[in-house]
C-alpha positions as CSV (number, residue, x, y, z in Angstrom):
1,M,-37.1,83.0,-2.5
2,Q,-40.2,80.9,-2.4
3,A,-40.0,77.0,-1.9
4,P,-41.4,75.0,-4.8
5,D,-45.0,73.9,-4.4
6,P,-45.0,70.0,-3.8
7,A,-48.1,69.7,-6.0
8,T,-46.3,71.3,-8.9
9,K,-43.3,69.0,-8.4
10,L,-45.6,66.0,-8.2
11,G,-47.4,67.1,-11.4
12,K,-44.1,67.4,-13.3
13,H,-43.1,63.9,-12.2
14,F,-46.5,62.5,-13.2
15,A,-46.3,64.2,-16.7
16,I,-42.8,62.7,-17.2
17,F,-44.1,59.3,-16.1
18,A,-47.1,59.6,-18.4
19,W,-44.9,60.5,-21.5
20,L,-42.6,57.6,-20.7
21,L,-45.5,55.2,-20.4
22,L,-47.0,56.5,-23.7
23,L,-43.6,56.1,-25.5
24,G,-43.3,52.5,-24.1
25,V,-46.7,51.6,-25.4
26,L,-46.0,53.1,-28.8
27,Y,-42.7,51.2,-29.0
28,L,-44.4,47.9,-28.2
29,F,-47.2,48.5,-30.7
30,F,-44.8,49.5,-33.6
31,D,-42.3,46.8,-32.7
32,E,-45.1,44.2,-33.1
33,Q,-46.1,45.9,-36.4
34,I,-42.6,45.8,-37.8
35,A,-42.1,42.2,-36.7
36,E,-45.3,41.2,-38.4
37,Q,-44.1,42.9,-41.7
38,L,-40.8,41.1,-41.5
39,N,-42.2,37.7,-40.6
40,P,-45.9,37.4,-41.4
41,N,-45.8,33.6,-40.8
42,R,-44.9,33.4,-37.2
43,K,-47.8,31.0,-36.8
44,L,-48.0,28.9,-39.9
45,Q,-51.5,28.1,-41.1
46,S,-52.1,24.4,-41.9
47,S,-54.9,22.5,-43.5
48,Q,-55.4,18.8,-44.2
49,Q,-57.1,17.6,-47.4
50,Q,-57.4,13.9,-48.1
51,Q,-53.8,12.6,-48.0
52,Q,-52.2,16.0,-48.0
53,V,-51.0,18.6,-45.4
54,I,-51.0,22.1,-46.8
55,V,-49.2,25.1,-45.2
56,T,-49.9,28.5,-46.7
57,M,-47.4,31.2,-46.3
58,Q,-47.6,35.0,-47.0
59,A,-44.7,36.9,-48.6
60,N,-43.2,39.6,-46.4
61,K,-42.9,43.2,-47.5
62,Q,-39.7,42.4,-49.4
63,G,-41.4,39.5,-51.2
64,H,-39.5,36.8,-49.2
65,F,-41.1,33.8,-47.5
66,V,-40.1,34.1,-43.9
67,G,-41.7,32.1,-41.1
68,T,-41.2,30.4,-37.8
69,L,-40.8,26.6,-37.6
70,L,-39.9,24.1,-34.9
71,L,-36.4,22.6,-35.3
72,N,-35.8,19.8,-32.9
73,G,-38.6,21.3,-30.8
74,K,-37.3,24.8,-30.7
75,P,-39.0,27.8,-32.5
76,I,-36.6,29.2,-35.1
77,D,-37.2,31.8,-37.8
78,F,-36.4,30.7,-41.3
79,L,-36.0,32.2,-44.8
80,L,-37.2,29.8,-47.5
81,D,-34.3,29.5,-50.0
82,T,-34.7,27.3,-53.0
83,G,-31.1,28.1,-54.0
84,A,-29.7,26.6,-50.9
85,T,-28.8,22.9,-51.2
86,M,-29.2,22.2,-47.5
87,V,-30.9,23.6,-44.5
88,A,-28.2,25.9,-43.2
89,V,-28.0,26.9,-39.6
90,S,-25.6,29.1,-37.6
91,D,-23.5,27.8,-34.7
92,E,-25.9,29.6,-32.3
93,V,-29.0,27.7,-33.7
94,A,-27.0,24.4,-33.8
95,A,-26.2,24.9,-30.1
96,Q,-29.9,25.8,-29.2
97,T,-31.3,22.8,-31.0
98,G,-28.7,20.1,-30.1
99,M,-27.3,19.7,-33.6
100,K,-23.8,18.2,-33.7
101,K,-21.0,19.2,-36.1
102,G,-19.9,16.4,-38.4
103,I,-17.3,16.3,-41.2
104,A,-16.1,19.7,-42.4
105,Y,-16.3,20.7,-46.0
106,E,-15.9,23.7,-48.3
107,T,-19.1,25.3,-49.7
108,S,-20.0,28.3,-51.8
109,T,-22.4,30.7,-50.3
110,A,-23.7,34.2,-51.3
111,N,-20.8,35.5,-49.2
112,G,-18.1,33.4,-50.9
113,V,-16.5,30.1,-50.1
114,T,-16.6,29.0,-46.5
115,T,-16.2,25.9,-44.3
116,A,-19.4,24.2,-43.2
117,Y,-20.1,21.0,-41.2
118,Q,-22.4,18.2,-42.0
119,S,-25.2,17.7,-39.5
120,K,-28.7,16.2,-39.1
121,I,-32.0,17.6,-38.0
122,N,-34.0,15.0,-36.1
123,E,-37.4,16.8,-36.6
124,L,-38.5,19.9,-38.5
125,R,-42.1,21.1,-38.2
126,L,-43.6,23.6,-40.5
127,G,-47.1,24.0,-39.1
128,D,-48.6,20.5,-39.4
129,I,-45.9,19.4,-41.9
130,V,-43.4,17.1,-40.1
131,L,-40.0,16.1,-41.6
132,H,-37.6,13.7,-40.0
133,D,-33.8,13.0,-40.3
134,L,-32.9,15.8,-42.7
135,E,-29.4,16.6,-43.9
136,A,-28.3,20.0,-42.8
137,S,-25.2,22.2,-42.7
138,I,-23.8,24.1,-39.7
139,V,-22.3,27.3,-41.2
140,P,-20.2,29.2,-38.6
141,N,-20.2,32.5,-40.5
142,L,-24.0,32.5,-40.9
143,D,-25.2,35.4,-38.7
144,G,-28.1,35.4,-36.3
145,T,-30.7,32.9,-35.5
146,E,-32.6,32.8,-38.8
147,I,-31.9,29.6,-40.8
148,L,-32.0,29.0,-44.5
149,L,-34.7,26.4,-45.3
150,G,-33.0,24.8,-48.3
151,M,-33.7,21.9,-50.7
152,S,-32.7,19.1,-48.3
153,A,-36.1,19.8,-46.6
154,L,-38.0,21.3,-49.6
155,K,-37.4,18.3,-51.8
156,H,-39.8,16.3,-49.6
157,L,-42.6,18.8,-50.4
158,E,-44.5,20.1,-53.3
159,F,-44.8,23.9,-53.5
160,S,-46.6,26.4,-55.6
161,K,-46.6,30.2,-55.6
162,R,-49.5,32.5,-56.6
163,E,-49.0,36.2,-56.2
164,H,-48.0,36.8,-52.6
165,Q,-48.8,33.3,-51.3
166,L,-46.8,30.1,-51.2
167,Q,-48.3,26.7,-50.5
168,L,-46.1,23.9,-49.2
169,I,-47.8,20.5,-49.6
170,Q,-46.7,17.2,-47.9
171,H,-48.3,14.1,-49.4
172,K,-49.0,11.5,-46.8
173,S,-48.5,7.9,-47.7
174,E,-51.4,5.6,-47.2
């Protein structure tokens, strides 16, 4: 029986390594592509016109407006939800951003009636739009780290939708 050639063994190891490297690069490429489709607004685009700050968002593949904002200085993904009375965050997001649980109350959600806790957001940044001292809810059964950006924040803004774009407008007082 003949001993395996060391060059052949090295060649097989190199081929395996090359395939693994190629698969890793493909994973990173497609992972980024999928993330961009789910959240096309990870970096919100802002413009300033006269006494207005305008943030323009693109709808994702499902037609939802999803983006990344700064909540008490921490980057957090959000789903814009005009049907939500409050900005709603999970326990996990509340812990990450230093939000404290206040008085408990019953609330109706898409998943039924649940207990939520009053809370406050010190600062919320949507691109160059800055909102302070917003009412919020900590909803323990809200999964993940995506928050619902509800009307307690949106009532301070004007918004208009055209096709797959949404503009959020903050009027600055003189």
